[in-house]
C-alpha positions as CSV (number, residue, x, y, z in Angstrom):
1,A,0.0,0.0,0.0
2,D,1.1,3.5,-0.7
3,L,1.3,6.0,2.2
4,S,1.4,9.7,1.9
5,T,1.8,12.4,4.6
6,V,0.8,16.0,4.4
7,H,2.7,18.6,6.4
8,M,1.6,22.1,7.2
9,I,3.6,25.0,8.3
10,R,1.7,28.1,9.6
11,L,3.7,31.2,8.6
12,T,3.4,34.6,10.2
13,E,2.9,37.6,8.0
14,S,6.6,38.6,8.3
15,E,7.7,35.1,7.4
16,E,5.3,35.0,4.5
17,E,6.7,38.2,3.1
18,K,10.4,37.0,3.3
19,D,11.9,35.4,0.3
20,I,11.8,31.8,1.3
21,S,14.2,29.7,-0.9
22,L,14.0,26.0,-1.3
23,D,16.7,23.7,-2.7
24,P,16.1,23.8,-6.4
25,K,17.5,20.3,-6.9
26,E,14.8,18.9,-4.6
27,Y,12.0,21.4,-5.1
28,H,12.5,22.5,-8.7
29,E,8.7,22.8,-9.3
30,S,7.5,24.1,-6.0
31,L,4.8,26.7,-5.7
32,W,2.8,28.3,-2.8
33,W,-0.9,27.5,-3.1
34,D,-3.9,28.9,-1.3
35,I,-6.0,26.2,0.3
36,E,-9.2,27.3,-1.6
37,E,-7.3,27.2,-4.9
38,V,-6.3,23.6,-4.2
39,L,-9.8,22.6,-3.2
40,S,-11.4,24.2,-6.2
41,Q,-9.2,22.4,-8.8
42,V,-10.7,18.9,-8.6
43,D,-8.9,17.5,-11.6
44,R,-5.5,19.0,-10.8
45,F,-4.9,17.8,-7.2
46,H,-5.1,14.3,-5.8
47,P,-8.2,13.6,-3.8
48,C,-6.2,12.6,-0.8
49,L,-4.5,16.0,-0.6
50,R,-7.8,17.8,-1.1
51,N,-9.4,15.6,1.7
52,S,-6.5,16.5,4.0
53,L,-7.1,20.2,3.4
54,K,-10.8,19.8,4.2
55,S,-9.9,18.1,7.5
56,L,-7.5,20.9,8.3
57,K,-10.2,23.5,7.7
58,A,-12.5,21.5,10.0
59,K,-9.8,21.5,12.7
60,W,-9.3,25.3,12.4
61,A,-13.1,25.8,12.6
62,M,-13.3,23.6,15.7
63,E,-10.5,25.7,17.3
64,A,-12.4,28.9,16.4
65,L,-15.6,27.5,18.0
66,E,-13.7,26.4,21.1
67,S,-12.2,29.9,21.4
68,A,-15.5,31.6,20.9
69,T,-17.1,29.7,23.8
70,E,-14.6,31.4,26.1
71,G,-16.4,34.7,25.7
72,D,-19.9,35.8,26.5
73,E,-21.0,36.8,22.9
74,D,-23.6,34.2,21.8
75,T,-23.8,35.7,18.3
76,F,-20.1,35.0,17.8
77,I,-20.5,31.4,19.1
78,V,-23.4,30.8,16.7
79,E,-21.3,32.2,13.8
80,K,-18.4,29.9,14.6
81,A,-20.8,26.9,15.1
82,R,-22.3,27.4,11.7
83,L,-18.9,27.6,10.1
84,F,-17.8,24.4,11.9
85,V,-20.9,22.6,10.7
86,Q,-20.3,23.8,7.1
87,V,-16.7,22.7,6.9
88,M,-17.5,19.3,8.5
89,K,-20.1,18.7,5.8
90,E,-17.5,19.6,3.2
91,A,-14.9,17.4,4.8
92,K,-17.0,14.3,4.7
93,S,-16.0,12.0,1.9
94,A,-18.7,11.2,-0.7
95,A,-17.2,7.8,-1.4
96,P,-15.8,5.2,1.1
97,S,-12.5,5.0,-0.8
98,V,-10.6,6.9,-3.5
99,K,-9.3,5.3,-6.7
100,V,-7.9,7.6,-9.3
101,F,-6.0,7.5,-12.6
102,F,-3.5,10.3,-13.4
103,N,-3.7,11.4,-17.0
104,A,-0.2,12.7,-17.5
105,E,-1.0,14.2,-20.9
106,D,-3.7,16.4,-19.5
107,C,-2.1,16.6,-16.0
108,K,-5.3,15.8,-14.2
109,Y,-6.8,13.2,-11.9
110,I,-9.7,11.2,-13.1
111,P,-11.9,9.3,-10.6
112,Q,-12.3,5.6,-11.3
113,D,-15.0,3.1,-10.3
114,N,-13.8,0.8,-7.5
């Protein structure tokens, strides 16, 4: 079986503005992507990566909800609860497993029947 890991680094604004250089021999095609860009490009990015990002958004929404409950503002709590429910729905997989074929000519992933 293949195993993939996804790593995330949260950068501060000052870190993000710096010129971060990666070893060109190892990362010759690296790019910085916004999470929403990756999630919106279904054919370009592997479903497992997209599912990982959906789970990350759900984690952040849960942290925001937990933080909101520390205050007394019910409207803020309701807003964060709605966001959490929304991202949890988006994070749920529509299929029990993922099987894809990579079309190298078109550089896209094509879902396959299991």
